[in-house]
C-alpha positions as CSV (number, residue, x, y, z in Angstrom):
1,M,-87.3,-0.6,88.9
2,T,-85.4,-0.8,92.2
3,T,-86.0,-3.9,94.3
4,P,-85.2,-4.5,98.0
5,G,-82.9,-7.3,99.2
6,T,-79.8,-9.0,97.7
7,L,-79.9,-9.4,93.9
8,L,-79.4,-13.0,93.0
9,Q,-80.2,-12.9,89.3
10,R,-82.0,-11.1,86.5
11,I,-84.3,-13.1,84.3
12,H,-83.5,-11.8,80.9
13,L,-85.9,-12.6,78.1
14,A,-83.7,-12.6,75.0
15,A,-80.1,-13.2,74.1
16,T,-77.5,-10.6,73.3
17,V,-75.2,-13.1,71.6
18,P,-75.9,-15.4,68.6
19,A,-77.9,-18.0,70.6
20,P,-81.5,-19.1,70.6
21,D,-83.8,-16.8,72.5
22,D,-85.6,-19.9,73.7
23,L,-82.8,-20.4,76.1
24,Y,-84.3,-17.5,78.0
25,V,-88.1,-17.6,77.5
26,R,-90.2,-19.6,75.1
27,A,-93.8,-19.8,73.9
28,E,-95.6,-22.9,75.1
29,A,-98.7,-21.8,73.1
30,G,-99.6,-19.0,70.8
31,T,-97.2,-16.1,70.1
32,I,-94.9,-13.9,72.1
33,D,-92.6,-10.9,71.3
34,R,-89.3,-10.6,73.2
35,T,-86.7,-8.0,74.0
36,R,-83.8,-8.4,76.4
37,S,-85.8,-7.1,79.3
38,S,-89.5,-7.8,78.4
39,V,-91.8,-10.4,76.9
40,T,-95.2,-9.6,75.5
41,V,-97.6,-12.5,75.6
42,H,-100.4,-12.1,72.9
43,P,-104.0,-13.2,73.4
44,S,-104.6,-16.9,74.0
45,S,-100.9,-17.6,74.6
46,L,-98.6,-19.0,77.2
47,A,-94.9,-18.1,77.8
48,T,-92.6,-19.8,80.3
49,T,-89.1,-19.1,81.7
50,R,-88.6,-22.8,82.3
51,T,-85.5,-22.5,80.3
52,Y,-81.7,-22.8,80.9
53,F,-81.2,-19.1,81.7
54,G,-84.8,-18.5,82.9
55,R,-85.0,-20.8,85.9
56,V,-84.0,-20.1,89.5
57,E,-81.8,-23.0,90.7
58,A,-83.6,-23.6,94.0
59,S,-81.7,-26.7,94.8
60,H,-78.3,-25.1,94.5
61,W,-79.3,-22.0,96.5
62,Q,-80.8,-24.2,99.3
63,R,-77.9,-26.7,99.5
64,W,-74.9,-24.4,99.3
65,T,-75.9,-20.9,100.5
66,R,-77.6,-19.1,103.4
67,V,-80.6,-18.2,101.1
68,R,-83.9,-19.6,102.4
69,D,-86.4,-17.3,100.7
70,V,-86.5,-15.6,97.3
71,E,-88.7,-12.9,95.8
72,V,-89.3,-12.5,92.1
73,H,-90.0,-8.9,91.1
74,M,-91.3,-7.6,87.8
75,T,-93.3,-4.9,86.1
76,V,-96.5,-6.0,84.4
77,R,-98.9,-4.3,82.0
78,G,-102.0,-5.7,80.4
79,H,-104.3,-8.5,81.3
80,G,-103.5,-12.1,82.1
81,T,-102.0,-14.4,84.8
82,V,-98.5,-14.8,86.2
83,L,-97.6,-18.0,88.0
84,L,-94.5,-18.8,90.0
85,V,-94.1,-22.5,89.5
86,S,-91.7,-25.1,91.0
87,D,-90.5,-28.6,90.5
88,D,-88.6,-30.9,92.9
89,F,-87.6,-34.6,93.0
90,S,-91.1,-35.7,92.1
91,P,-92.2,-35.8,88.5
92,T,-94.9,-33.1,88.9
93,T,-94.9,-29.3,89.2
94,S,-96.5,-27.1,91.8
95,I,-97.9,-23.5,91.7
96,V,-96.1,-21.6,94.4
97,E,-98.0,-18.3,93.9
98,R,-100.5,-16.9,91.4
99,A,-101.2,-13.3,90.4
100,D,-104.1,-12.3,88.2
101,V,-103.1,-9.1,86.4
102,D,-105.5,-6.3,85.4
103,A,-103.2,-3.4,84.5
104,V,-104.4,-2.3,81.1
105,D,-104.2,1.4,81.8
106,S,-100.7,1.6,83.5
107,A,-97.8,-0.6,84.4
108,Q,-97.7,-2.1,87.9
109,A,-95.1,-3.7,90.1
110,L,-95.6,-7.3,91.0
111,T,-93.7,-9.5,93.5
112,L,-94.1,-13.3,94.0
113,R,-92.4,-15.1,96.8
114,A,-91.1,-18.7,97.4
115,P,-89.4,-20.4,100.4
116,L,-86.5,-22.6,99.6
117,D,-87.2,-25.5,102.0
118,H,-87.6,-28.7,100.1
119,Y,-85.3,-28.7,97.2
120,L,-82.0,-30.2,98.4
121,D,-81.8,-33.0,95.8
122,E,-83.6,-31.2,93.0
123,G,-85.7,-28.1,92.4
124,H,-86.2,-25.0,90.2
125,L,-88.5,-22.0,90.1
126,W,-89.8,-20.3,87.0
127,L,-92.6,-18.0,85.6
128,E,-95.5,-19.0,83.5
129,I,-97.4,-16.1,81.9
130,S,-100.7,-16.7,80.2
131,T,-103.4,-14.7,78.5
132,T,-107.0,-15.1,77.3
133,T,-108.5,-12.2,75.5
134,G,-105.9,-9.5,76.0
135,S,-102.1,-9.2,75.9
136,L,-99.7,-9.1,78.9
137,T,-96.2,-7.6,79.0
138,V,-93.8,-8.6,81.8
139,S,-90.5,-6.7,82.1
140,D,-87.5,-6.1,84.3
141,V,-87.7,-9.4,86.1
142,T,-85.3,-9.8,89.0
143,V,-84.8,-12.4,91.8
144,T,-83.7,-11.2,95.2
145,T,-83.5,-12.6,98.7
146,P,-84.0,-10.9,102.1
147,T,-80.7,-12.6,103.2
148,E,-77.9,-10.1,103.4
149,A,-74.9,-11.1,101.3
150,A,-71.3,-10.9,102.6
151,D,-69.5,-7.7,101.7
152,R,-67.1,-9.1,99.0
153,L,-65.3,-7.7,96.0
154,T,-65.3,-9.5,92.6
155,G,-62.2,-9.3,90.5
156,L,-62.4,-10.6,86.9
157,V,-59.3,-12.2,85.4
158,I,-58.8,-12.9,81.7
159,C,-55.7,-14.7,80.4
160,T,-55.1,-14.1,76.7
161,Y,-52.7,-15.2,74.1
162,N,-53.0,-13.8,70.6
163,R,-56.8,-13.6,70.7
164,P,-57.2,-9.8,70.9
165,T,-60.5,-9.7,69.0
166,D,-62.2,-12.2,71.2
167,C,-60.8,-10.6,74.4
168,V,-62.0,-7.1,73.4
169,A,-65.5,-8.6,72.6
170,T,-65.7,-10.1,76.1
171,L,-64.7,-6.8,77.7
172,G,-67.2,-5.1,75.5
173,A,-70.0,-7.3,76.8
174,L,-69.1,-6.2,80.3
175,V,-69.0,-2.5,79.4
176,A,-72.4,-2.8,77.6
177,D,-74.2,-4.0,80.8
178,P,-74.5,-1.1,83.3
179,A,-75.0,-3.6,86.2
180,M,-71.4,-4.7,85.8
181,R,-70.3,-1.3,87.2
182,T,-71.5,-2.4,90.6
183,V,-70.8,-6.2,90.3
184,V,-67.2,-6.1,89.0
185,D,-64.7,-4.2,91.1
186,S,-61.6,-4.9,89.0
187,V,-60.6,-6.5,85.7
188,V,-57.1,-7.9,85.1
189,V,-56.1,-9.0,81.6
190,V,-52.9,-10.9,81.5
191,D,-51.6,-10.6,77.9
192,Q,-49.0,-13.2,77.0
193,G,-49.0,-12.9,73.2
194,D,-47.4,-10.8,70.5
195,R,-50.7,-9.7,69.0
196,L,-51.5,-7.3,71.8
197,I,-55.0,-6.5,73.1
198,A,-54.0,-2.9,73.4
199,D,-53.5,-2.7,69.7
200,E,-56.9,-4.2,68.8
201,P,-59.6,-1.9,67.3
202,G,-62.2,-1.3,70.0
203,F,-59.8,-1.6,72.9
204,D,-59.7,2.1,73.7
205,A,-63.5,2.2,74.0
206,V,-63.7,-0.7,76.4
207,A,-60.7,0.7,78.4
208,E,-62.5,4.0,78.7
209,G,-65.7,2.2,79.8
210,L,-63.9,0.2,82.5
211,G,-61.7,3.1,83.6
212,E,-59.5,2.5,86.6
213,R,-61.0,-1.0,87.1
214,L,-59.0,-2.3,84.2
215,L,-55.4,-3.4,84.5
216,V,-53.5,-5.0,81.5
217,V,-50.4,-6.9,82.4
218,R,-47.9,-8.2,79.9
219,Q,-45.6,-11.1,80.6
220,P,-43.9,-14.0,78.8
221,N,-46.1,-16.9,77.6
222,L,-46.5,-19.1,80.7
223,G,-49.7,-20.8,79.4
224,G,-53.0,-20.6,81.1
225,A,-51.5,-21.6,84.4
226,G,-49.1,-18.7,84.4
227,G,-51.7,-16.2,83.1
228,F,-54.4,-17.1,85.6
229,T,-51.9,-17.3,88.5
230,R,-50.6,-13.8,87.7
231,G,-54.2,-12.6,87.5
232,M,-54.9,-14.1,90.9
233,L,-52.0,-12.3,92.5
234,E,-52.7,-9.0,90.8
235,T,-56.3,-9.2,91.9
236,R,-55.4,-10.0,95.5
237,D,-53.1,-7.0,95.5
238,R,-56.0,-4.8,94.3
239,F,-58.3,-6.2,97.0
240,A,-55.8,-4.7,99.5
241,G,-56.7,-7.2,102.2
242,R,-60.5,-6.9,101.7
243,P,-62.5,-10.1,101.2
244,G,-63.2,-11.0,97.6
245,D,-63.5,-13.5,94.9
246,V,-61.4,-14.0,91.8
247,L,-63.5,-14.8,88.7
248,L,-61.3,-16.6,86.1
249,M,-62.4,-16.5,82.5
250,D,-61.0,-17.6,79.1
251,D,-60.3,-15.1,76.4
252,D,-62.2,-16.9,73.7
253,I,-65.6,-17.3,75.3
254,R,-68.8,-15.7,74.3
255,L,-70.2,-14.0,77.4
256,D,-73.6,-13.1,78.6
257,P,-72.6,-10.8,81.5
258,E,-75.6,-12.1,83.6
259,T,-73.3,-15.1,84.3
260,V,-70.9,-12.8,86.1
261,L,-73.6,-11.4,88.2
262,R,-75.0,-14.8,89.2
263,M,-71.7,-16.3,90.0
264,S,-70.7,-13.3,92.1
265,A,-74.0,-13.3,94.0
266,F,-73.7,-17.1,94.7
267,G,-70.2,-16.7,95.9
268,S,-71.2,-14.0,98.3
269,L,-73.8,-16.2,100.0
270,T,-72.2,-19.6,100.3
271,L,-72.0,-21.3,103.7
272,R,-68.2,-21.4,103.5
273,P,-65.7,-20.4,100.8
274,T,-66.7,-22.4,97.7
275,L,-65.4,-22.5,94.2
276,V,-68.3,-21.6,91.8
277,G,-68.0,-22.9,88.2
278,G,-69.8,-21.6,85.2
279,Q,-71.1,-24.2,82.8
280,M,-69.9,-24.5,79.2
281,L,-72.2,-24.3,76.2
282,N,-70.9,-25.2,72.8
283,L,-70.0,-22.1,70.7
284,H,-70.9,-23.7,67.3
285,H,-74.0,-25.5,68.7
286,P,-75.1,-22.9,71.2
287,S,-78.1,-24.8,72.7
288,Q,-75.8,-27.7,73.7
289,L,-74.6,-28.0,77.3
290,V,-71.3,-29.8,77.6
291,A,-71.9,-31.2,81.1
292,Q,-73.8,-30.4,84.3
293,G,-70.5,-30.9,86.2
294,E,-67.2,-32.6,85.5
295,N,-65.3,-35.2,87.4
296,T,-62.0,-37.0,87.1
297,A,-61.1,-40.6,86.6
298,L,-57.5,-40.4,87.8
299,D,-57.1,-44.2,87.7
300,R,-57.4,-43.8,83.9
301,F,-55.5,-40.5,83.7
302,V,-58.6,-38.6,82.4
303,A,-60.8,-35.7,83.4
304,G,-63.9,-34.1,81.9
305,V,-66.0,-37.1,83.0
306,P,-69.7,-35.8,83.0
307,S,-71.3,-35.9,86.4
308,D,-74.5,-37.3,84.9
309,R,-76.1,-38.3,81.6
310,F,-76.3,-34.6,80.4
311,S,-73.3,-34.6,78.1
312,N,-73.6,-32.3,75.0
313,A,-77.4,-32.3,75.7
314,D,-79.7,-30.0,73.7
315,L,-81.2,-27.6,76.2
316,L,-84.0,-26.8,73.9
317,A,-85.1,-30.5,74.0
318,E,-84.6,-31.3,77.7
319,L,-83.3,-29.5,80.8
320,P,-81.2,-31.0,83.5
321,G,-83.0,-31.9,86.7
322,K,-81.1,-33.3,89.7
323,R,-78.3,-31.4,91.3
324,V,-74.9,-33.0,90.8
325,D,-71.5,-32.6,92.4
326,A,-68.2,-31.9,90.6
327,D,-64.5,-32.5,91.3
328,Y,-63.5,-29.2,89.7
329,A,-64.6,-26.3,87.5
330,A,-62.7,-25.5,84.4
331,W,-61.3,-22.0,84.1
332,W,-63.4,-20.9,81.2
333,A,-65.5,-19.5,84.1
334,C,-64.6,-20.2,87.7
335,L,-65.0,-18.1,90.8
336,V,-62.3,-18.7,93.4
337,P,-62.6,-17.1,96.9
338,A,-59.4,-15.3,97.8
339,E,-59.4,-17.2,101.1
340,V,-59.1,-20.5,99.2
341,I,-56.0,-19.2,97.3
342,D,-54.5,-18.1,100.6
343,E,-55.2,-21.5,102.3
344,V,-54.3,-24.0,99.5
345,G,-51.6,-22.1,97.6
346,L,-51.2,-21.1,94.0
347,P,-51.8,-23.3,91.0
348,I,-49.0,-25.6,89.8
349,P,-47.1,-24.3,86.8
350,L,-48.3,-26.9,84.3
351,F,-48.4,-24.4,81.4
352,F,-51.5,-25.8,79.7
353,Q,-54.4,-27.9,80.9
354,W,-55.0,-29.8,84.2
355,D,-53.8,-26.8,86.3
356,D,-57.5,-26.0,87.0
357,I,-58.3,-29.6,87.7
358,E,-55.5,-30.0,90.2
359,F,-56.5,-26.8,91.9
360,G,-60.1,-27.9,92.3
361,I,-59.0,-31.3,93.7
362,R,-56.6,-29.7,96.1
363,A,-59.2,-27.2,97.3
364,R,-61.8,-30.0,97.8
365,S,-59.2,-31.9,99.9
366,R,-59.1,-28.9,102.2
367,G,-62.9,-28.8,102.5
368,H,-63.7,-26.3,99.8
369,A,-66.2,-27.8,97.4
370,T,-66.8,-26.9,93.8
371,V,-70.3,-26.0,92.7
372,T,-71.1,-25.9,89.0
373,L,-74.0,-23.4,88.8
374,P,-76.6,-24.1,86.2
375,G,-77.9,-21.0,84.4
376,S,-74.5,-19.5,84.6
377,G,-73.1,-20.5,81.3
378,V,-70.5,-19.2,78.8
379,W,-70.1,-20.3,75.2
380,H,-66.7,-21.9,74.4
381,A,-65.3,-23.6,71.3
382,D,-66.8,-27.1,71.0
383,F,-64.4,-29.7,72.3
384,A,-65.7,-32.1,69.6
385,M,-64.3,-29.6,67.0
386,K,-60.9,-29.2,68.6
387,D,-58.1,-31.0,66.8
388,W,-56.6,-33.3,69.5
389,D,-53.9,-34.5,67.1
390,D,-51.7,-31.6,68.0
391,W,-49.2,-30.3,70.5
392,P,-51.7,-29.9,73.4
393,L,-51.8,-33.7,73.8
394,F,-48.3,-33.5,75.2
395,F,-49.4,-31.3,78.0
396,R,-52.6,-33.0,78.6
397,T,-50.9,-36.4,78.9
398,R,-47.9,-35.2,81.0
399,N,-50.1,-33.1,83.3
400,A,-52.6,-35.9,83.7
401,L,-49.8,-38.1,84.9
402,I,-48.5,-35.4,87.3
403,V,-51.9,-34.8,88.8
404,S,-52.9,-38.4,89.0
405,S,-49.6,-39.2,90.8
406,L,-50.3,-36.5,93.3
407,Y,-53.6,-37.9,94.4
408,L,-53.6,-41.6,93.6
409,G,-52.4,-44.2,96.1
410,D,-51.6,-46.9,93.6
411,F,-49.6,-45.3,90.7
412,P,-49.5,-45.9,87.8
413,G,-52.0,-48.7,88.5
414,S,-54.7,-49.5,86.0
415,G,-54.1,-46.3,84.2
416,L,-51.1,-48.0,82.5
417,E,-53.4,-50.3,80.5
418,S,-55.7,-47.4,79.5
419,L,-52.7,-45.4,78.2
420,G,-51.3,-48.5,76.4
421,R,-54.7,-49.1,74.7
422,Q,-54.8,-45.5,73.5
423,L,-51.3,-45.7,72.1
424,R,-52.1,-49.0,70.3
425,H,-55.1,-47.4,68.7
426,F,-52.9,-44.6,67.5
427,L,-50.5,-47.2,66.1
428,V,-52.9,-48.9,63.8
429,E,-54.1,-45.5,62.6
430,Y,-50.6,-44.6,61.5
431,R,-50.5,-41.6,63.9
432,Y,-46.7,-41.9,64.4
433,G,-46.3,-38.2,65.4
434,L,-49.1,-38.5,67.9
435,I,-47.5,-41.5,69.4
436,A,-44.2,-39.6,69.7
437,T,-46.0,-36.8,71.4
438,V,-47.5,-39.0,74.0
439,V,-44.3,-40.9,74.6
440,A,-42.5,-37.6,75.0
441,A,-45.1,-36.7,77.7
442,I,-44.5,-39.9,79.6
443,D,-40.7,-39.3,79.5
444,A,-41.2,-35.7,80.7
445,F,-43.3,-36.8,83.6
446,L,-40.6,-39.3,84.6
447,D,-37.9,-36.6,84.4
448,G,-39.5,-35.0,87.4
449,P,-40.3,-31.5,88.5
450,D,-37.1,-29.9,87.2
451,Q,-38.5,-30.1,83.6
452,I,-41.2,-27.5,84.4
453,A,-38.7,-25.0,85.9
454,D,-39.2,-22.6,83.1
455,G,-43.0,-22.8,83.2
456,G,-43.3,-24.8,80.0
457,R,-41.7,-22.8,77.3
458,T,-38.9,-25.3,76.6
459,A,-41.4,-28.2,76.4
460,L,-43.6,-26.2,74.0
461,A,-40.8,-25.6,71.6
462,A,-39.6,-29.2,71.9
463,V,-43.0,-30.7,71.1
464,H,-43.5,-28.5,68.1
465,A,-40.1,-29.6,66.7
466,L,-40.8,-33.2,67.5
467,R,-44.1,-33.1,65.5
468,A,-42.5,-31.3,62.6
469,D,-40.5,-34.5,61.9
470,H,-43.7,-36.4,61.2
471,P,-45.4,-35.5,57.8
472,E,-48.8,-37.0,58.8
473,T,-49.2,-34.2,61.4
474,K,-49.3,-31.5,58.7
475,R,-52.6,-30.0,57.9
476,L,-53.7,-29.8,54.3
477,T,-56.4,-27.7,52.7
478,P,-58.6,-29.2,50.0
479,E,-56.4,-27.4,47.4
480,E,-53.2,-28.8,48.8
481,L,-54.8,-32.3,48.9
482,A,-55.5,-32.0,45.2
483,E,-52.0,-31.0,44.5
484,I,-50.6,-34.2,45.9
485,G,-53.0,-36.3,43.9
486,L,-55.4,-37.2,46.7
487,G,-58.2,-34.8,46.0
488,D,-60.6,-37.4,44.6
489,V,-60.2,-40.1,47.3
490,R,-63.6,-41.4,48.1
491,L,-65.2,-41.4,51.5
492,A,-65.4,-44.8,53.1
493,L,-68.3,-45.4,55.4
494,E,-67.3,-46.8,58.8
495,L,-67.3,-50.5,59.5
496,P,-69.2,-51.9,62.5
497,M,-67.3,-52.3,65.8
498,P,-65.6,-55.7,66.0
499,D,-67.1,-58.2,68.4
500,D,-63.8,-58.7,70.1
501,P,-61.9,-55.3,69.7
502,D,-58.7,-56.4,71.4
503,R,-58.4,-59.5,69.2
504,F,-59.2,-57.5,66.1
505,L,-56.5,-55.0,67.1
506,R,-53.8,-57.7,67.3
507,Q,-54.9,-59.1,64.0
508,L,-55.0,-55.7,62.3
509,L,-51.5,-54.9,63.5
510,R,-50.1,-58.1,62.2
511,R,-51.8,-57.5,58.8
512,Q,-50.3,-54.0,58.7
513,L,-46.8,-55.2,59.5
514,R,-47.1,-57.7,56.7
515,L,-48.4,-54.9,54.5
516,K,-51.6,-56.8,53.9
517,V,-53.7,-53.7,54.0
518,S,-54.1,-51.6,50.8
519,G,-56.1,-48.9,49.1
520,A,-56.7,-45.2,49.9
521,A,-59.8,-43.9,51.7
522,A,-61.2,-40.7,53.0
523,I,-62.6,-40.9,56.6
524,D,-64.5,-38.4,58.6
525,S,-63.2,-36.8,61.8
526,I,-64.8,-39.2,64.2
527,T,-63.9,-42.5,62.4
528,S,-62.9,-45.2,64.8
529,W,-59.5,-46.9,64.8
530,W,-60.7,-50.2,63.4
531,H,-61.9,-48.5,60.3
532,A,-59.0,-46.1,59.8
533,G,-56.5,-49.0,60.0
534,S,-58.1,-51.0,57.2
535,F,-56.4,-49.0,54.5
536,S,-52.8,-48.2,53.6
537,T,-53.5,-44.5,53.0
538,V,-56.0,-42.5,54.9
539,V,-57.2,-39.0,54.2
540,A,-58.6,-37.9,57.5
541,T,-60.7,-34.8,58.1
542,D,-59.5,-33.1,61.3
543,R,-62.0,-32.2,64.0
544,T,-61.8,-28.5,63.2
545,Q,-63.6,-29.4,59.9
546,S,-61.2,-27.0,58.1
547,T,-58.3,-29.2,56.9
548,F,-57.1,-32.8,56.3
549,R,-54.3,-35.0,57.3
550,V,-52.8,-37.8,55.2
551,R,-51.6,-40.9,57.1
552,R,-49.7,-43.6,55.3
553,I,-48.6,-47.0,56.5
554,S,-44.9,-47.4,57.1
555,R,-43.7,-50.8,58.4
556,R,-40.5,-49.2,59.7
557,K,-42.3,-46.4,61.6
558,S,-44.8,-48.9,62.9
559,L,-42.1,-51.1,64.3
560,E,-40.2,-48.1,65.8
561,S,-43.4,-46.7,67.3
562,Y,-44.3,-50.1,68.7
563,R,-40.9,-50.4,70.4
564,E,-41.2,-46.9,71.8
565,I,-44.6,-47.6,73.2
566,R,-43.3,-50.7,75.0
567,R,-40.3,-48.8,76.3
568,A,-42.3,-45.9,77.6
569,L,-44.9,-48.0,79.3
570,R,-42.3,-50.2,81.0
571,Q,-40.4,-47.2,82.2
572,L,-43.7,-45.7,83.6
573,K,-44.4,-48.9,85.5
574,R,-40.8,-49.2,86.8
575,R,-40.0,-45.5,87.5
576,G,-43.5,-44.2,88.1
577,P,-43.6,-44.6,91.9
578,A,-40.3,-42.7,92.3
579,A,-41.5,-39.9,90.0
580,Q,-44.7,-39.8,92.0
581,A,-42.7,-39.2,95.2
582,A,-40.6,-36.5,93.5
583,W,-43.7,-34.6,92.3
584,R,-45.3,-34.8,95.7
585,A,-42.3,-33.5,97.5
586,A,-41.9,-30.6,95.0
587,M,-45.5,-29.3,95.4
588,P,-44.9,-26.8,98.2
589,E,-42.1,-25.2,96.1
590,L,-43.9,-25.4,92.8
591,T,-47.0,-23.7,94.1
592,S,-45.2,-21.0,96.1
593,R,-45.3,-17.3,95.5
594,D,-41.5,-17.3,95.3
595,N,-41.5,-19.8,92.4
596,W,-44.2,-17.9,90.5
597,D,-42.4,-14.6,91.0
598,R,-39.3,-16.1,89.6
599,L,-41.2,-17.3,86.5
600,F,-42.9,-13.9,86.0
601,R,-39.4,-12.3,86.0
602,S,-38.0,-14.8,83.5
C-alpha cells in the first residue's frame, strides 16, 4: 500500500529479533494473532499499539520538528472498531478519531488523522483495535505527515573490532528490509581488527545486497573514536557536498531496521540541525530500557546519568511519559547532521569512551541539541553485565577527566572527593590492579595531550601490561577455581549498609592493615564494598556471569596502594588546573582533519 506524504514510521506488529512481541502490539483483552505487518483481533478482543515501538511520539515531533499533522494509514479487513487514541500531560486519554469497520468481503484502506498541537511536554498517539462478534485484521500500518521533509542523504557508519559475526548480522538486518534501499544511501564499515568482516560467512551475501552503497575500510585500531571519525569523513566524501546525516552504530547491537527509518525521518524534519539518539534496550533483558536520555555530572567525572526515573525500566510493565532532554547520545545509535560536523569539528581522539559524550556537549554548546527519540531503540549488551574491573576503566577515567576539564570552570573541584571515595572502596575490596588502573589514568591525564598522539594504542598496551602484574585481575572458570582449592567456598549473603559508611570504611581499613579480618567467602557480582572487605579472601563473580576473580588481602599491597592513591589525588589537585589549560589549548589541533589524517596513516 502506497501512502501520500512524508513517511515518519511504520508500526510493525511483531519483532524480527529475539524480543517480546508485546513491545510492538499487545492484547488488552481476548486473543490476537500477529505477524510483522499485521494483527488479527479475534472476536470479543482488544489490541493496542500503546507499546514501546507502537506509539507515535507526538511530543518529540511537535517540539523538535516542523511536523504539525500526522496521518495513520492501514489496510483493514473484517468487522470491528479502530481508534486513534492520545495522551498528554494529564492522566487521562482521549479518542482523536474513530472508524467503525465493516469490510468482511474485501480489504479496505483506512486513514486516521491527528493534529500535533498540544503535546509539547508529553504526548503519544496509538491505535486501539476492538471486536465484538467478528474478527478484524489490521495490516501495513504507516505514519506520514503532509509536511515535506528536507532532501537529505543518510549514511550509516559501523565501527567494528573483531566482531565480524555481529557486524554481518546487523548488515543482514538492513538488507532484509526492502525499505532500507531508499532510506540508507551509503554504508561505511570501518574494520579495525584482525578477524575481518570480509572473511565472515554471510558477508558476501550482504555485500551483494548492499551493492555500491557498501564501503569497507581497514585501518589500525584507533578505538571507537578513530573508527567513527573515519566513518564520518568517508561518508561526508560520499555525500559529495549534498546535505545529509551520518548515522553512527556499534557493531554488536541487535537491530530492528525500523529504528534507522525513524531516526532518518526525524533528522530530515528538525527545525535546525539536531543530533538524534537511538535509545538502548538491554540485550539479555530485551524489554528493559536503559534510560530515556542520558546526562553528565562532570563535577563528579561521571556520565550516563538517567534523565528521569526510567532507568533499566521494564517496558512491558510501564512506558515512559514525559519528554526529557539529554546532554548527549551514545554512539550505539546516533544520527549526526553533516553540518554539525563541519561546524563543531571532528571528535577528540580518546580511543575508547567519552568521545561521543564530549562531541554531544560540544555540539550543544554551539546550539545543536541532542534528542533521544523513544521508539527508536537498539539492543546492546547490558551494562550491568559488563565487567568494569578491566582495562576500559583506564580510558573511562582518563577521558572523564579530560572532558570534565574542558567544560568545568572549577577543576578538579568536588570531583576529587568522588574519585577518592571510589578508590578507597577499591582499596578495602583488595582490588589492587583496579587501583593501579585508575591511578595510571590520573597520571595520563596530567601528562597532557601529547600522550594521545598515537590515538591510544600505546596506552592500551601499557594498561594491559600493568594489570597483568596483579593476580586478582585474572579471570578464573569454575574448573580453574576448583584447581586452586577454592571451588567449595560458600556464598556469603551481603551485610546491611553501615549507618555511617565513611566511619565504617576507616575502621575496616584499620582492621585490614592489622590483619584482623579472616576467612574466605564467595560474593556475587553486585556485592558492596563493606561486605567484600569483611573477609581475607574473596571469590567474586564478575559481572559477565561467566568467570570469577580471587582477591586476597595483602598488607604490603594495601599500604602501597594507599600511598599511590594519596599521591595521585594530591597531584591531580595541584597540577589539575595546568593540565586543564593544556587540554583546552590543544582541542583545535586534536579535533582537526590534519591530526586525524595523520592518525589514519600511522
